[in-house]
N, C-alpha and C positions, 0 to 999 in steps of 0.2 A: 440328341435329342434335343440338346442345349440351343444349338445353331437351329437347328427346326422353331424352334421355341420361340426364340428371338427373331428372326424373320418375321412370325407372325404376330406375335406381342407388340413388337418395335421396331414395326415399319418406317422406316426415315428417320430414326432415332438413336441409332447407334452410329459412333462416329469411325470413318473408315478403318482407324487404328487399331479400334479393337476388332475390327474382322478380320484385318491383317492378323495381331495376335493371337485371335481363337484359330484362325486355320492354319497357321504357323504352327501354333501347340500341339494340335488336332493331328498332321501331320508328322510331326515330330513324335508322339506318343505311337503313331500310329506303328512308322518303321522301325525307333527300337522294339515295340513288341514282337515283329514278324520278324525282326533279327536274334531276338532273344529265343523266340520259337525255335528260329531254324538254324541254331548253332549252338546247341545243347552243352557243345565242350566252351566258350566263352562264360559261362558259368565257374570252373575250376580256374580259368586265368583271373578273372575279377577276385575270387576269394584269395586266389595267392598268385600275388603280379612278380613273385623275385622279388628282386634286389627293393624295387619300392616298399616291401612290407616292413624292411628294415629301418628305414628313413622315416617313417611316421611314427607320430606322438603314441603311447597305447593308448589310451583316452582317447583320440581322434580314430585309431584302429579299432578299437570296438563299437563307436557311435558306426564305422562305415560298416563293418559285419553287419550290427543289426538292421542298417539298411538294405544291405542284400539280403538276408533271409525275408526281410518286408517281401521286397520284391521277387525275390526267386518263388515264396512261398505263392504270391500271385501269381508267375507265371504257370509253374508246376497245378497248380489250380485250374488253370484255361485249360491245359492240356487234358487233366481230366476228366475236364468237360467236354472235350473233343472229341474223346472216348465215348461217352453217354450224350447222347443228342436229346435223349427225351430230359435227362436232370438239367439241360442248358435251357430246354426250350420252358422247365415249369419254373429254374431260377429268372427266366426272361420276363415271366408271367408275374412272378412273386415282385418282381422291381417293377414292373408298370403299374401294379395293384397299388406299391404302399407310394410309391411316388401320385398316384391318383388320388389317394386318401389325404396325403401332406397338401396337394394343390386345394382340393375340396372344403379342407381344413380353413385351410389359409383363406380362401372363397368366401367362406362363413363369418369369419373371423373380419373381414374388409366391410361387407355388408352391415354386423352387428355394428359397427364405432360411425357406420353411415358415409365410408369411405367407398363411393362406387367406383367398380371397378369392373372388368370383362375377366370373363372364367381366362381366355388365353394370358393376362397377364397373372393370374393363381399360377397356373400352369408352367407359364417359363421364372416366375422366379423361386418356383417351389422347388423345381429341378435344378437349377441351379444351386440355393441355399443346400439343399442336400447335396451336391456334387461337392461344394467347399468343405463339408461335414463329414464325408466320406474317407479321411486320410484325419482323425482327432487330436488334435495339438494338446487338449486340454480337457480334460473331463465330462461324458457328454458333449462334446464341441462346445462345449460355452463360451461362446464370446464368437468364434467362428459364423457359428447360424446364425447370431442374432446380427452383429455386422455385415453379415453379406445380406439378408435380408434387408434392414433398413437401407442400406444404399441402392438395393433395385427399386427398392418402391419408392426411395425419392425420382428416380427413371421415371415413373409413371407420376409425377407433381404431388404425391402425398406430399405433407410435412414431414419432419423427425420428432414430431410429436406423436404423430398417428403410427408414424414406422415404428417408434418404439411402443406404442401403446397395441400393436399386431403383433409383437416379438414377445412380448408378456404375457399378450391371449392365448397366442399358438406353445408356445414352452410349457404353458400352466394346462394348454388341456393336453398337450402329446408327451410330457414328459416325468412332470411333479405330480401327475393325478395315477402315475403309474408306479410312484417307489412306496407309498403303502400296501398298495396292492402287490406286487413285487415281494417287499417283504414279508408280506402275511403266506404270499404263497410257499416262501424258502422257508418260512417257520415250521408252517404245516407240514410241506414234505420234504423236507432238508434237514435243518437246526432242531426241529423236535425230534426227530431218530438217531440224532448224536447225542446232543445233549439230553437226554435223556433224565428226567430230577427222580426214578425212582430207581436208578441203576447207573453203573458207570460205564464207560469202553474201556475195554479190553485190549491188551497188545496185539491181539488176532483181527481187533476193530469190532467184534461182537460187545455188544450189551447184556452185562450179567447184573441180577439184584443186585439191590445192597444190601439186603439181609435175606438171604436163600437160606428159602424150607428145606430145614432138617432131615436127612434121610435117615429108616432104617438100617440099622445092622443087625443082622442076626446073632445070636449067640452071646 
């Protein structure tokens, strides 16, 4: 979808090297995914490669295992979706909806600051920025999304100040407005039940009143 968006929004403005890089990366990812899906036994070899395992430092080995966990969890999820076509269609539709919402938000923000641009530009920039933030290195992909979006907008003759303002407004609407809302919802439906001011949490996870009502005992 990002390649299609680039052909639509960046006609004649994408260097050949970028096309070669995107095409090569897409082909390698497709071949790697097909190979991992077709050869389940490859996971066992990657997790326990024999003598190589003893020569790798512990810190690097732990990081390597975490990367394998991330990759194979993704692959197992793809396999599970393949056995449930309806769930796959639902996820694709949800992804398209989220992408369109992000693109429309970006389009409205660009119009609000007077940086006129076509909807195709917003669709392309929103898609690529979401792809960059798909594997967040920082909390909330803070910095990744911002740098990618500013860099993409400069391809469409927007100044750095306009791109930075666009990112700031987009973040303000899409991220920071949900922090107080999420905190309120979490408190109402989550923390308020655990940290009950009129009681305490027992070992079994049940809330007992701080001042239990005395019971009458006969005799």
